[in-house]
C-alpha positions as CSV (number, residue, x, y, z in Angstrom):
1,M,-76.5,32.3,6.6
2,T,-76.8,29.1,4.6
3,K,-74.1,26.8,3.5
4,R,-74.3,25.8,-0.1
5,T,-73.4,22.4,-1.6
6,D,-69.8,22.0,-2.7
7,K,-70.5,21.0,-6.3
8,E,-66.9,19.9,-7.0
9,L,-66.8,17.5,-4.0
10,L,-70.3,16.3,-5.0
11,G,-69.0,15.5,-8.5
12,K,-66.1,13.5,-7.1
13,G,-68.5,11.6,-4.9
14,L,-70.7,10.8,-7.9
15,K,-67.7,9.5,-9.8
16,F,-66.8,7.2,-7.0
17,M,-70.4,5.9,-6.9
18,A,-70.4,5.4,-10.7
19,G,-67.2,3.3,-10.3
20,S,-68.8,1.4,-7.5
21,L,-71.8,0.6,-9.7
22,V,-69.6,-0.8,-12.5
23,C,-67.7,-2.9,-10.0
24,M,-71.0,-4.1,-8.4
25,F,-72.0,-5.7,-11.7
26,T,-68.5,-6.8,-12.8
27,G,-67.6,-8.6,-9.5
28,P,-70.5,-11.0,-9.4
29,V,-70.2,-11.8,-13.1
30,V,-66.5,-12.8,-12.6
31,I,-67.3,-14.8,-9.5
32,H,-70.1,-16.6,-11.3
33,S,-67.8,-17.3,-14.2
34,A,-65.2,-18.8,-11.8
35,F,-67.8,-21.1,-10.2
36,K,-69.0,-22.3,-13.6
37,N,-65.5,-23.4,-14.5
38,Q,-64.2,-25.0,-11.4
39,E,-62.2,-27.6,-13.3
40,H,-60.2,-25.0,-15.2
41,P,-56.6,-24.4,-13.9
42,L,-57.3,-20.6,-13.5
43,Y,-60.3,-21.2,-11.2
44,I,-58.6,-19.8,-8.1
45,P,-57.0,-16.6,-9.7
46,V,-60.3,-15.8,-11.4
47,L,-62.2,-16.3,-8.1
48,I,-59.8,-14.1,-6.2
49,T,-60.0,-11.4,-8.9
50,G,-63.8,-11.5,-8.7
51,L,-63.8,-11.2,-4.9
52,A,-61.3,-8.3,-5.1
53,I,-63.5,-6.5,-7.5
54,A,-66.5,-7.0,-5.2
55,A,-64.6,-5.7,-2.2
56,F,-63.4,-2.7,-4.3
57,A,-67.1,-1.9,-5.1
58,I,-67.9,-1.8,-1.4
59,I,-64.9,0.5,-0.7
60,L,-65.8,2.8,-3.5
61,A,-69.4,3.0,-2.4
62,F,-68.3,4.0,1.2
63,K,-65.9,6.6,-0.2
64,G,-68.5,8.0,-2.6
65,M,-71.1,8.3,0.1
66,R,-68.6,10.0,2.5
67,K,-67.7,12.6,-0.2
68,I,-71.4,13.2,-1.1
69,M,-72.3,13.7,2.6
70,N,-69.3,16.0,3.1
71,S,-70.4,18.1,0.1
72,I,-74.0,18.4,1.3
73,F,-73.3,19.1,5.0
């Protein structure tokens, strides 16, 4: 008796991974923009936003991988 892949759960996992991919590119761009404009008054809020986006990318990647693994096994 074989267990099949849960396609609905796999789709959710892939959506999480797609969101993570977007955040993986957006976070470093925002961080780089903050470091280029250190004399600007909004330097700290932009840097914090970039770091939050980068952390969110890592969280989404772990959640996505967990859902994908749960759907396969």
